[in-house]
C-alpha positions as CSV (number, residue, x, y, z in Angstrom):
1,M,-30.3,-12.8,2.0
2,A,-28.4,-15.8,0.9
3,K,-28.5,-19.1,2.9
4,E,-26.1,-18.9,5.9
5,V,-23.0,-20.9,4.8
6,V,-20.4,-19.2,6.9
7,A,-20.4,-19.2,10.7
8,V,-18.5,-16.3,12.3
9,L,-17.7,-16.9,16.0
10,M,-16.2,-14.3,18.3
11,G,-15.0,-15.0,21.8
12,S,-16.3,-11.7,23.0
13,K,-18.6,-9.0,21.5
14,S,-15.6,-6.6,21.8
15,D,-14.2,-8.5,18.8
16,F,-16.9,-7.1,16.6
17,P,-14.7,-4.3,15.1
18,V,-12.3,-6.9,13.9
19,L,-15.1,-8.8,12.1
20,E,-17.0,-5.8,10.7
21,G,-14.9,-5.9,7.6
22,A,-15.7,-9.6,7.1
23,F,-19.5,-8.8,7.4
24,K,-19.1,-6.1,4.7
25,I,-17.2,-8.6,2.4
26,F,-19.9,-11.2,2.8
27,K,-22.6,-8.6,2.0
28,E,-20.7,-7.5,-1.1
29,F,-20.4,-11.1,-2.4
30,G,-23.9,-12.1,-1.4
31,V,-22.6,-14.8,1.0
32,G,-24.9,-15.6,3.9
33,F,-23.4,-15.8,7.4
34,K,-24.4,-16.2,11.0
35,A,-22.4,-14.4,13.7
36,R,-22.3,-15.6,17.3
37,V,-20.5,-14.8,20.6
38,L,-19.2,-18.1,22.0
39,S,-16.3,-18.6,24.3
40,A,-14.0,-21.6,24.5
41,H,-13.6,-20.9,28.2
42,R,-16.8,-19.2,29.4
43,T,-19.3,-21.2,27.2
44,P,-17.4,-24.4,26.3
45,E,-20.4,-26.6,26.0
46,E,-22.2,-24.2,23.7
47,A,-19.1,-23.7,21.6
48,A,-18.6,-27.4,21.2
49,K,-22.3,-28.0,20.4
50,F,-22.3,-25.3,17.8
51,A,-19.3,-26.8,16.1
52,A,-20.6,-30.3,16.2
53,D,-24.0,-29.2,14.7
54,A,-22.5,-26.7,12.2
55,E,-22.3,-29.0,9.2
56,G,-25.8,-30.3,9.7
57,A,-27.0,-26.7,9.9
58,G,-25.6,-26.1,6.5
59,F,-22.5,-24.2,7.3
60,R,-19.5,-24.9,5.1
61,V,-16.8,-22.7,6.7
62,I,-16.3,-21.4,10.3
63,L,-14.4,-18.3,11.2
64,C,-13.2,-17.9,14.8
65,A,-11.9,-14.6,16.1
66,A,-10.3,-14.7,19.6
67,G,-7.7,-12.9,21.6
68,M,-5.5,-13.8,24.5
69,A,-5.3,-17.6,24.8
70,A,-7.5,-17.9,21.6
71,H,-8.6,-21.4,22.1
72,L,-11.9,-20.9,20.3
73,G,-10.6,-22.0,16.9
74,G,-9.0,-25.1,18.4
75,V,-12.1,-26.1,20.4
76,V,-14.3,-25.6,17.3
77,A,-11.9,-27.5,15.0
78,A,-11.9,-30.4,17.5
79,H,-15.6,-30.8,17.1
80,T,-16.1,-30.4,13.3
81,T,-14.4,-31.4,10.1
82,L,-15.4,-28.2,8.4
83,P,-12.6,-25.7,7.5
84,V,-11.9,-23.5,10.5
85,V,-10.2,-20.1,10.0
86,G,-8.6,-18.4,13.0
87,I,-8.4,-14.6,13.3
88,P,-6.0,-13.5,16.1
89,V,-7.4,-10.5,18.0
90,A,-5.0,-8.0,19.6
91,S,-5.4,-7.7,23.3
92,E,-3.3,-6.9,26.4
93,P,-0.6,-7.6,27.3
94,F,0.9,-9.2,24.2
95,H,-1.0,-7.3,21.5
96,G,-2.2,-10.4,19.6
97,M,1.0,-12.4,19.6
98,D,-0.5,-14.8,22.2
99,A,-3.6,-15.3,20.0
100,L,-1.4,-15.8,16.9
101,F,0.7,-18.4,18.6
102,S,-2.4,-20.2,19.9
103,F,-3.8,-20.5,16.4
104,V,-0.6,-21.5,14.6
105,Q,0.4,-24.1,17.1
106,M,-2.4,-26.5,16.7
107,P,-1.5,-30.2,17.3
108,P,-1.3,-32.5,14.3
109,G,-4.6,-33.7,13.0
110,I,-6.7,-30.6,14.1
111,P,-5.9,-27.8,11.7
112,V,-6.9,-24.2,12.0
113,A,-6.0,-21.9,9.1
114,T,-4.8,-18.6,10.4
115,V,-5.0,-15.1,8.8
116,T,-3.7,-11.7,9.6
117,A,-4.3,-10.4,13.1
118,G,-6.6,-7.5,13.6
119,K,-9.1,-5.8,11.2
120,A,-7.3,-6.9,8.1
121,G,-7.7,-10.5,9.4
122,G,-11.5,-10.1,9.4
123,R,-11.5,-9.1,5.8
124,N,-8.9,-11.8,4.8
125,A,-10.8,-14.5,6.7
126,A,-13.9,-13.6,4.8
127,L,-12.1,-13.6,1.5
128,Y,-10.5,-17.0,2.4
129,A,-13.9,-18.4,3.2
130,I,-15.2,-17.1,-0.2
131,E,-12.2,-18.8,-1.9
132,I,-13.2,-22.1,-0.3
133,L,-16.8,-21.7,-1.2
134,A,-15.9,-20.6,-4.8
135,L,-14.4,-24.1,-5.4
136,G,-17.9,-25.4,-5.9
137,D,-19.6,-22.2,-7.1
138,P,-18.6,-20.8,-10.5
139,G,-20.6,-17.6,-10.0
140,L,-18.9,-16.9,-6.7
141,A,-15.5,-17.6,-8.3
142,E,-16.3,-15.0,-11.0
143,K,-17.2,-12.4,-8.4
144,L,-13.9,-13.2,-6.6
145,K,-11.9,-12.7,-9.9
146,A,-13.7,-9.4,-10.5
147,Y,-12.9,-8.3,-7.0
148,R,-9.2,-9.1,-7.6
149,R,-9.2,-7.2,-10.9
150,K,-10.8,-4.2,-9.2
151,Q,-8.1,-4.2,-6.5
152,A,-5.4,-4.3,-9.2
153,E,-7.0,-1.4,-11.1
154,Q,-7.0,0.6,-7.9
155,V,-3.4,0.0,-7.3
156,L,-2.4,0.9,-10.9
157,A,-4.5,4.0,-10.7
158,A,-2.8,5.1,-7.5
159,D,0.6,4.4,-9.1
160,A,-0.3,6.6,-12.2
161,E,-1.4,9.3,-9.8
162,L,1.9,9.1,-7.9
163,Q,3.9,9.2,-11.1
164,Q,2.0,12.4,-12.2
165,D,2.4,14.0,-8.7
166,L,6.2,13.3,-8.8
167,E,6.4,14.7,-12.3
168,D,4.4,17.8,-11.4
169,A,6.6,18.4,-8.3
170,G,9.7,18.3,-10.4
171,Y,11.2,15.2,-8.8
172,Y,11.5,13.5,-12.2
173,R,13.6,15.3,-14.8
């Protein structure tokens, strides 16, 4: 496997389903990652130490998935200058709005990029990390362009199928 360049932190192991799509994207692109369960509230010293040591350990981007108060991204960002990407996780009672607001209301000087909440957020965070890494890796940049072309081809194929279905059903005259 490739050298671990992305750290994926989750506030709870129950966040795994949100991040599974990210793990699949990293595998598809050959990007090495390390996943950990660290909590801004229950293991604050460990989370801060991980963030402070991340650059020296070779990480280049850190993804943080958290729900409720979602302080993990902010705590991590406060202890590193690496790019940090927040993934809001839906949880009771506000269905992820609380986590979203926590990520997008960071104080000036401590940015946390934020992606889509939920499972799409895991995939988007992985793709965003790959975009960052691709800035210095032409091979990875080419893989990303091919991925985008494949997505476009799938949409156009679905459109052609829809047009044929509508024609066959007599909706178009």
